C-alpha angles and dihedrals in degrees: 000000000000133000093197134026120199124194110209132025102222121112092287094059099029096055091052092045092050093050094047092050097045103033104031096029089222129144118257132190118202116201112200125183095202129066093249141047125241101063114225090346091071117128136179142181113261126215092281093049095256114145104235130190103226096204101038134286117324114191113183112222134158144151091211110099094195091055091049090047091049094052090043090065088073104037148023116231141239099213098228124174108204120228127184131191126198125208104234121168091340095309128103107228132175118277127236087052109254140160091286089054089049093058092045093058107027128064111260099250094049092042090055090052093047092048090052092049094046092052092044094051102036107013132245114289093022126130119223126187117234089238091057093045090053089058092064117117096205107110095219094047089045089056090050093047091052091050093049092044094051099038102036110022114022104063094031090055092046089054097040100042106015092235138077119271094251091056092064128075109274090243090075094059090043089062089071105035131171105265114213093209143079092244105121096193116117091220129032096193118139093236121045133158153113121252105261096226095031137266090278090065091045091055093044090057093045092054100038095102115117089231090065121081123186127212107190129185089029130125108215090234089066092067105017128067123190124210101203095185096050092031093229132142122220124198116196089343097309127102110260112215098177126086123290115204109198119196097166125094110307092216090057090054089058094044091249090288093164095032135276124306112229124244137172120236132198138219122205128204110199121202129180112206130197097235135085098247135005102193141013100258141013095272133023117190123213104199098167111018127066130004095272123081104211148355120225123202106198100200089072090056096047102033091230122159119221142138086236130061133197125214133186121211109206124215120185115216143172114279115240118174091202096056116076095210094054106027099106110100105216104165133024108225106234099212120140095249091052093047090051091051091049090052089059091054091044090054091050091049090063088073090066102075095180096048124085119193117204145149131053092307100034093051097027091232134135098240126177117223094258090049090053091052090048090050092047092053090049092051091048091055088056092049090048091051091052092046093050093046093051099046 
């Protein structure tokens, strides 16, 4: 019945499904555990008509024109430039920390000196990770690095990840660098925006091809059996000889044979308020106060006009696959022990020649949306090569 089966309908699975259906004209089945498509990008209109991101804010940004052009086939854009403030010592300052943040928190004379030294050492317009800044030997810059580390990174990281910054792979801290600039935007990518009609419409259009069939509310284990000894896949009791693209957790695929990979989960508290705006920008971070990490106000992201506004208060939490309120794995935790465990599963996966693992969970990697699309297009090119070769 199907040439390809894809587990998961987020960007990782949907991009590959769309390409297979439209380019190869082959039949694809998507198996989705949830009652909606789009994975963690899913959004919906709440009771006041505010477009809300169910699993936290998703701002599409990329420097890759072909990725932007690909996504633009399925949506128009609200050209949104994301800005974030962080509550530091009672003041809301731009995040990532930049020269404007510096002058908000540091007395003018010292701020002038620090600006001069930052530009001299790193250059104007450069981005520097907090870990690199902490390595400086200059006494004044060392003072600044300690302040930024303690006020911006330390407690936020402890809440978000459950570990100290230095315990994570350096790539995590590099995602939010110190920006030696007065540009208050969170991202500086060439292409930035929010789908005009929402991510849900984008995914509906991606998956609207008659070659694509969706099976919602279905755990893949309900319809797929895996013979680990013979390395065969069975679908509804019959051997499946096509390609299986698996975007779920790779450790789950292998029944946690080597142990569980660790993830962070999130809890969201949504509130609709009878006022035009609640805060100054789309997201305000709370690195030091409270148990939550940030508050998102969705009207900034979507450009909607309303007398009401909806916010989401975001609480990081430990992932537990057995607890319904914390069983969504949002972020792989890139610690050395987790990466080493993933490598064991990755090695084992090589034995399954007709299974491809991809996405944040399949590759245990902290991908952005544009990176997932890029990866999906790359994987499709490999599938297309195999399809053409075997015809």
